[in-house]
N, C-alpha and C positions, 0 to 999 in steps of 0.2 A: 627386859628381853635380851639385851646384849647384841654384840656384833656376830653376824653369821659369816665365817671366813671361807674363802675359796682361793685356790692357787692353780696356775697353769704355766707350764714352761714349754718353749718351742725353740728350735734352732732356725736361724734366719741367714740366708745367703746374702748378707749385706754387712758392711762395717758398722761398728758400734755407733759412730757419729751419725750415720744415715738413719739408724733406728731411733736414736735420740731425737734427731731433727723431726722425724715423722710423728712421733708420739707427743711432741710438744707443739706441733703445728695445729693447734686447737681449732682454728677457724676453718680448716679443711676437713674436719672430722665428718661432717654430714655427707661428704662425697665418697668416703671410703670406709668409715666405721659404721657397720650395718645397724647397730643399736642406737646410734646417736641421731636424734632428730634435728637438733640445733645446738649451737654453742654461742656463748657471749663472753668475750674477754673483758673483764671489768677493770683490771689493773695490770700494769706491766712492771717488770723489774728493770734494773739499770742496764741489763744486757738485751733488753727488748723481748724477753720471754714472758709468757703469760704468768702473772703472779696470782691473781684471783680470777677464777673462771667458773662460769655457770654452764652446766651441761644438762640438756634435755634428752632423756633416755626412754626408749621403748623397751621396758623390762619384761616383755612377754605378757605378764599378768595385767599390767597397766602402765601408763606413761607417768614418769616421775621426773623431777628435776632437783638438782642440788648444786651448791656452790662450794668450791674447794680453794684453799690457799696452798700454792705449790712451793716446794723448795727443791733446789737442784744441786747435785754434785756431778756436773757434766763431764763426760757423757755416760757415767756408770750408773747413776741412781737418781730417781725422781720420787719424792715423797709429798704428802699433802695432809692438810688438816681440814676437817669438816667445819663449815661456817653455818650453813642453813640448808634446809631442803623442803620440798613439797612431795610427801609420800615417802621420804627418807628421813630417819631421825639421826643417823650417824653413818660416817664413812671413814675408813682408815686404810692404810696400805702403802704399797710402793711398787715401782718398776725397777728391776735390776737388769743390767746388761753386762755380760761377760764376753771378753774377746777370745774367740776360739782360734784365731789366726786365719790366714788365707782369706781375709775379707768375710769371715763368718762370725756370727754373734749368737750367744744364748740369751734369750729374753725370758724373764720370769715376772709374772704379774700376780701380786698377792693383794687381795681386796677383802676388807671386812665391811659388811653393810648391816644396818639395823633399819628394817622397813617400818614405815609408820602406818601401815594398813593391815587389817586382820587377815592373815593368811595361814593356812596349815603349814607347819614346819617343813614337811617334805616338799611341798609345792614351792615354798620360798627358796629352799636350798637348790632345788633343780633349776629354777629360773635364774638364780644367782650364778650357778656354775655354768649354765649354758651361755648366759650373757658375757661372763668373764672370758670363757674359752673363745667365743666368737670375736671378742675384742682383740685377743692376742693373735688369732689367725688372720684377722683383718690387718693388723700391724705387719705381720710377716709378708703378706701379699704387697702391701704398699711400700714397705722398705725395700723389698726385692725389686719392685718395679722402678723405684727411684735409683737403686744401684745400677740396674741394667741400663736405664736411660742415661745415667752419668757416664757409664763405661762406653756406651755407644757414641756419645758426643765426644768423649776423650779420644776414642779410636779414630773418629773422623778427623779431629784436629791433628793427631799424630801422623795419620796418613798423608795429610796435606803438607805437614812440615817435612816429612821424610821425602816426599816427592820434590818439594822445593829444594831440599838439601842436595839430592841427587842431581837435579838440573843444574844447580850452581856448580857442583864439582865437575860436571861435564861441560861447563862453559856455555850452557844454554840459558838464554834470557827470554822469559815469557813476554810476549807483546802486551803492552798496556792497553786496556780497553779504553777507547776514546769516550770522553764525556758525551752524554746524549745531547743532540742538537735541539734547539727550541722547536716547539710543535710546528710553527709556521716559518721555519728557517728557509725552507725551499722557496717560499713566496718572496722572501727578502733577498735571496741569493742573486747576485748580478749575473748577467748573461754569460760571462766568461767562466762561470763555475767557481769563482773565488768566494771566500767566506769572511772578507774583511769586516771587522766590527765597525770600522770607521765609516762604512757605507750605510749603516743602519739609520742614522738620522735622515739622510736623503730619502730612504725608502719610506720612513714615517711621514716625511713631508709629502711625498707622492701620494700616500694613502689619504692624508687629510685633504689635499687638493682634489683628489678624485671624488671625495664626498661633495665638495663644492660644485664640481662639474655635474654630477648626477642631479643635484638640486636645481641647477640652472636648466637642465634639459627637461625638467618637469613642466616648463611653460608658465610658471607662475610669474606674476608681475614683479615680485621682489627677488627675482633670480639674481639680478646684478648684486644686490646687497648680500644675499646668502653666499654667492660665489666668492665675493671679495672677503667676506667674513671667514669662510672656510679656509681660504688660502692663507689669510692672516693667522688663523688659528693653527694651521699646519706649520707655519714658520715659527710660531710660538712653541709648538711641540718640539720642533727641531732644536730650538734654543735650550729648552729645558733638558732634553736628552743629553745635549752636549755638555750642559752644566752639571750633570749627575755623575761626573767622574769618568766618563768614557774616554776622555782625552783624545777627542777627534781633532785631527789637524785643522788649522784654520782654512786650508784650501778646500777641505771637504765641506765645511760650513758655508764657504762662499759659493761652492757649487750648488749646495742645497738652495741657497737664496736665489741664484740665477734660474734654477729650475722652477722655483715658485713664481718668479716674475714672468718667466716665459709662459708657463701654463696659465697664469691668471690673465694674460693678454692675448690668448688664442683668438684667431679671427672669428670663430663661430660663436664667441661669447657676445652677449649684448653689451653695448658700450653706452 
């Protein structure tokens, strides 16, 4: 029966490399190539490009799949060899990209197919041409979308750089945004409003001691043991925090210890 050939050419408002990158991004085909139902990259070349790829196509008359081995002359040319197919007995062809300048590319898709199902010649040719044209038009939309997205991102970066450059020339320095405070930093802040990290162990100790107090106030018979245990645990927490590299002065650790001993011997605690 032989190969049934079709060809379609379109101009794309995107650089050659963008067009090449899009048409070799096989795993994304189902999201923007209308005729492609699914793809599977079976092997990769040394540059990380698809070398052997299986494509599942809705070819209008029926769904088919075939496997191709790809060869590249990046970014100008893509060729392939037919490996096997279901509903397709042969496939040959190429993609060509010509640089038109000013970030524009001429893309030509030439594809020869030999279908493996009985179809009248005119029906097979129309389906083939329609599918091939749709593939090229889909590439045009995707490549132009990628080019526009890249230009927009680049424009944002250039704008920020230009703004920073002008500010630097004018001798203006932007204030540095302070690092976010811990979620419960307000609870741990001392009454004078300072934020000294050295005070955190004492605050941790106070929290642990408070747990012991609440347990004692529950009126259970083991309140004395629970309170003492909680206070002891609090002091242990303070020691561990101090030992984690916070470099708390010895005076702060002593203060934490005094607070623990004072709180654990409050008059309203059972003795």
